[in-house]
C-alpha positions in Angstrom: 18.0 -19.4 7.7 19.0 -20.5 4.3 18.4 -17.0 2.9 20.4 -15.4 5.7 23.2 -17.9 5.1 23.4 -17.3 1.4 23.4 -13.5 1.9 26.0 -13.8 4.5 28.3 -15.9 2.2 28.0 -13.4 -0.6 28.5 -10.5 1.8 31.6 -12.0 3.3 33.2 -12.3 -0.2 32.3 -8.7 -0.9 33.7 -7.5 2.4 37.1 -9.2 1.6 37.2 -7.5 -1.7 36.0 -4.1 -0.6 38.5 -3.6 2.2 38.4 -2.0 5.6 35.6 0.4 5.1 33.1 -2.3 4.0 34.3 -4.6 6.7 33.3 -2.0 9.3 29.7 -2.0 8.0 27.1 -4.1 9.8 24.3 -5.8 7.9 20.9 -4.7 9.1 17.6 -6.2 7.9 14.5 -4.1 7.4 11.2 -5.9 6.7 8.4 -4.1 4.8 4.9 -5.5 4.8 3.1 -5.1 1.5 0.0 -7.0 0.2 -1.0 -9.8 -2.2 1.1 -10.5 -5.3 -1.8 -9.5 -7.6 -2.1 -6.0 -6.1 -0.1 -2.8 -6.1 1.4 -2.8 -2.6 3.7 -5.8 -3.4 5.5 -4.4 -6.4 5.7 -0.9 -4.9 7.0 -2.3 -1.6 9.6 -4.2 -3.6 10.7 -1.0 -5.4 11.0 0.9 -2.1 13.0 -2.0 -0.5 15.4 -2.0 -3.5 15.7 1.8 -3.3 16.7 2.0 0.4 19.0 -1.0 0.4 22.8 -0.9 0.1 24.2 -4.2 1.5 27.7 -4.3 2.9 30.2 -4.5 0.0 28.0 -2.7 -2.4 29.2 0.3 -4.4 28.6 3.6 -2.6 26.2 6.1 -4.0 29.0 8.5 -4.9 30.7 5.8 -6.9 27.6 5.1 -9.0 26.0 2.5 -6.8 22.5 2.4 -5.3 21.9 5.4 -2.9 20.4 3.2 -0.2 21.4 3.1 3.4 24.9 1.6 3.9 24.6 -1.9 5.3 20.8 -2.1 5.0 19.0 -5.0 3.4 15.3 -4.2 3.0 12.9 -7.0 2.1 9.3 -6.7 0.8 7.1 -9.3 2.3 3.7 -10.3 0.9 1.0 -10.0 3.5 -2.8 -9.5 3.9 -2.1 -5.7 3.4 -3.1 -2.7 5.6 -4.6 -4.2 8.8 -2.1 -7.0 8.9 0.8 -4.6 8.4 -0.2 -2.1 11.1 -0.6 -5.0 13.6 2.8 -6.5 12.7 4.5 -3.1 12.9 2.9 -2.4 16.3 4.0 -5.8 17.6 7.6 -5.5 16.2 7.1 -8.3 13.7 8.0 -6.0 10.8 9.9 -2.7 10.8 7.7 -1.0 8.2 4.7 -1.6 5.9 2.2 -0.1 3.6 -1.2 0.9 4.8 -4.2 2.8 3.6 -4.9 6.1 5.4 -8.2 5.0 6.8 -6.8 1.8 8.4 -3.9 3.8 9.7 -6.3 6.3 11.4 -8.6 3.7 12.8 -5.6 1.6 14.1 -3.7 4.5 15.7 -6.8 5.8 17.4 -8.4 2.4 18.3 -11.6 3.0 16.3 -13.9 0.7 14.3 -12.5 -2.8 14.3 -9.6 -1.6 16.3 -11.8 -0.5 19.2 -9.9 -1.3 22.4 -6.9 -2.4 20.4 -5.2 0.9 19.4 -1.8 0.9 17.8 -0.1 4.0 19.4 3.4 3.2 18.1 2.5 3.7 14.5 4.4 6.5 12.7 4.3 7.8 9.1 7.4 7.9 6.8 5.6 9.1 3.7 2.4 9.4 1.8 2.8 7.4 -1.4 -0.1 7.5 -3.9 -3.9 7.4 -4.1 -5.5 4.0 -4.0 -8.7 3.9 -6.1 -11.6 1.8 -4.8 -12.6 -0.6 -7.6 -16.1 -2.2 -7.5 -15.6 -4.9 -10.0 -18.5 -6.5 -11.9 -18.7 -9.2 -14.6 -18.7 -8.1 -18.2 -22.0 -6.5 -19.2 -23.2 -6.2 -15.6 -24.2 -2.9 -13.9 -25.7 -1.5 -10.7 -28.3 1.2 -10.3 -26.8 1.9 -6.9 -24.8 0.2 -4.1 -28.2 -0.9 -2.6 -28.4 -3.4 -5.5 -25.7 -5.5 -3.8 -28.2 -6.7 -1.2 -28.8 -10.4 -1.9 -25.7 -10.7 -4.1 -22.5 -12.6 -3.8 -20.0 -9.9 -2.9 -16.2 -9.9 -2.3 -15.6 -7.5 0.6 -11.8 -7.9 0.6 -9.7 -9.8 3.1 -10.7 -10.2 6.7 -9.6 -7.2 8.8 -8.2 -5.4 5.8 -8.5 -1.6 5.5 -10.6 -2.0 2.4 -13.0 -4.3 4.2 -13.4 -1.9 7.1 -14.3 1.0 4.8 -16.5 -1.0 2.5 -18.7 -2.3 5.3 -19.2 1.2 6.6 -20.1 2.5 3.1 -22.5 -0.4 2.4 -24.3 0.1 5.7 -25.4 3.5 4.4 -27.5 1.5 1.9 -28.7 -1.1 4.4 -26.4 -3.7 2.8 -24.8 -5.9 5.5 -23.5 -9.4 6.1 -27.1 -10.3 7.1 -28.5 -9.7 3.6 -25.6 -10.4 1.2 -23.4 -13.4 0.6 -20.0 -11.9 1.5 -16.7 -13.4 0.6 -13.4 -12.5 2.4 -10.9 -13.0 -0.4 -7.8 -11.3 -1.7 -7.8 -9.5 -5.1 -6.5 -12.5 -7.1 -9.0 -14.9 -5.6 -11.8 -12.4 -6.1 -10.9 -11.9 -9.8 -10.9 -15.7 -10.3 -14.4 -16.0 -8.6 -15.8 -13.2 -10.9 -14.3 -15.0 -13.9 -15.8 -18.3 -12.9 -19.2 -16.8 -12.1 -19.0 -17.5 -8.4 -19.1 -13.8 -7.4 -21.4 -11.0 -8.6 -19.1 -8.2 -7.5 -16.1 -7.4 -5.4 -14.3 -4.4 -3.9 -10.6 -3.7 -4.1 -8.6 -0.6 -3.3 -5.2 -0.2 -5.0 -3.2 2.0 -7.2 -4.0 1.6 -10.8 -3.5 -0.4 -12.9 -3.9 -3.6 -10.9 -2.2 -6.6 -12.4 -5.0 -9.1 -11.5 -7.6 -6.8 -13.0 -5.6 -6.4 -16.2 -5.6 -10.2 -16.5 -9.3 -10.4 -15.8 -10.0 -7.6 -18.3 -7.9 -9.4 -21.0 -9.4 -12.8 -20.5 -13.1 -12.7 -19.3 -13.7 -9.0 -19.5 -15.1 -6.9 -16.6 -17.0 -3.7 -15.7 -16.3 -1.2 -13.0 -19.2 0.5 -11.1 -19.3 4.2 -12.0 -20.2 5.8 -8.6 -22.9 8.4 -8.7 -22.2 11.9 -7.3 -24.5 11.0 -4.3 -22.6 7.7 -3.7 -19.2 9.5 -3.8 -20.5 12.2 -1.4 -21.9 9.6 1.0 -18.7 7.5 1.0 -16.6 10.6 1.7 -18.9 11.6 4.5 -18.9 8.1 6.1 -15.1 7.5 5.6 -13.5 10.9 5.3 -10.2 9.5 4.2 -11.8 8.2 1.0 -11.9 11.2 -1.3 -13.4 11.7 -4.8 -11.3 10.2 -7.6 -11.6 9.0 -11.2 -10.1 6.0 -12.9 -9.6 7.3 -16.5 -11.1 5.5 -19.5 -8.6 3.0 -20.9 -6.8 2.4 -17.7 -8.1 -1.1 -18.3 -8.5 -1.5 -22.1 -11.9 -3.0 -21.9 -13.2 -0.3 -19.6 -13.7 2.5 -22.1 -15.5 5.0 -19.8 -14.3 7.2 -17.0 -15.1 5.6 -13.6 -16.0 7.9 -10.8 -15.1 6.4 -7.5 -13.3 7.2 -4.2 -9.7 6.8 -3.2 -7.6 6.5 -0.1 -3.9 7.5 0.3 -1.4 4.6 0.6 1.2 5.4 3.3 4.6 4.0 4.3 4.5 3.4 8.0 7.0 2.4 10.7 7.2 2.0 14.5 8.0 4.9 16.8 10.8 2.8 18.4 12.8 2.4 15.2 16.0 4.3 15.5 15.6 8.0 14.4 18.9 8.1 12.4 18.0 4.9 10.5 14.5 6.3 9.5 16.2 9.6 8.6 18.6 7.8 6.3 15.8 5.6 4.8 13.6 8.7 4.1 16.6 10.4 2.5 17.2 7.3 0.4 13.6 7.1 -0.8 14.0 10.5 -2.5 17.4 9.9 -4.1 18.1 10.0 -7.8 18.5 6.3 -8.0 15.2 5.8 -6.1 13.5 8.1 -8.6 14.6 6.0 -11.5 13.4 2.8 -9.8 10.0 4.3 -9.1 9.5 5.8 -12.6 10.5 2.6 -14.3 9.3 -0.1 -11.9 5.5 0.4 -11.8 3.0 2.8 -13.4 2.0 4.1 -10.0 5.6 4.8 -9.1 5.5 8.1 -11.0 2.9 9.3 -8.5 5.2 8.8 -5.6 7.1 12.1 -5.3 8.8 14.2 -2.6 6.4 17.0 -3.4 3.4 14.9 -2.3 5.1 13.0 0.5 3.3 14.9 3.2 -0.1 15.2 1.5 -3.0 14.2 3.8 -0.6 13.2 6.6 -1.8 15.9 9.0 -5.5 15.0 8.5 -5.0 11.4 9.4 -3.8 12.3 12.9 -0.9 9.9 13.0 2.5 11.6 13.7 5.5 11.5 11.4 8.4 9.4 12.7 11.0 11.9 14.1 13.6 10.6 11.6 11.3 11.3 8.7 10.3 14.7 10.2 13.9 15.7 10.4 14.5 14.9 6.7 11.4 16.8 5.6 12.3 19.8 7.7 15.8 19.9 6.2 14.2 19.5 2.7 12.0 22.6 3.3 8.7 20.7 3.4 8.1 21.5 7.0 8.4 24.9 8.8 
C-alpha cells in the first residue's frame, strides 16, 4: 500500500503538470515474475519492466521519453523462477513471468511434476535467450561422468523449479536419484555459498551467462564447471528435448579457462491468455522499440541476445501458443506469415 500511495502521489503531480492528455491516462500495474537476485531472470525481468513502462505523466516516446505502454507501470518481482511463475500466471497472481521452455511445455501440457495440474492459460510473448545449464564444482574438482554424483551432496535447484525437473530426469539416466544422493533444494546464491563453505560437492543451475553469483564464487573461492561429454549432451537432449547442445566459452568466468560443453534451454516471456489482447500487443511492440534496445544492450550481458529476429525461435516446438496480442505484432512485423 505504501508503494502504491507513493506512486499515486508522484503521478498526481505529473498529471497536473502534463495537462488534459495525461489526466486521461489510467495507471495500470503489470507484475512480471522473475527469479532469485543472484541469477539472470531478475535483472532481465527488471530491464523488460523498465522498457515496457510509461507511467501517467511521463514523456511520450515521440517527445524523447521511454517508448513503453502509456499508463503502464510494470514491476519485476523476485520469485522461485520458472515453476513458481507459471503457477502464478495461471492463477492470476501475476500478469507475466519468465520461464524455461521445458517447464513451460510440461506445465501447459500437464506432464512430469505437472501431471494432473496442467496450466492451459499460459501463452508466449517472446523467446528471450538461451539458458546454459551450469554444473558447478569446487575448485580443482572434476567428474568422470554424471554417474559420479551418486553418494554426493548435490544442489538440484529450488523445489519445483524448471531446472530441478529437468535435472532429475537427466540424472535418472545415470541411476542417480534422491535415494542415492544427498540432494539440496536451494537457489543459486545459497548453492554457491554451500559450495564455497564445503557443504556441497556440486550443484546445477540454468541461467543466461554470466551469472552474478557465479562470478562472485569464481572471484573468491574459485570453481570448476563440468564439461559434458558428447554422450552426456546427446542423452540429456534425448531425455529433455528442450535442452539443446550449447557451449559456455572459456573466460566467461575468468577462472574457468576452458570451453564448457553443456546443454541449454530457452528462456521465455510468458503471460495469461486472458490478458487483454491490445495490452499484450502494445507490450510486445514496446519490447522491440529503440529505447528497449538500448536498455537491453546496456543493462545486462545477456540482453544483447534478446532480439526481435530470435523472438520466435523454438516457440513452435514447445507447443504453447503465442498470445493473440503478441501474434498480431509479429504478423505485422513480418515474422509470421
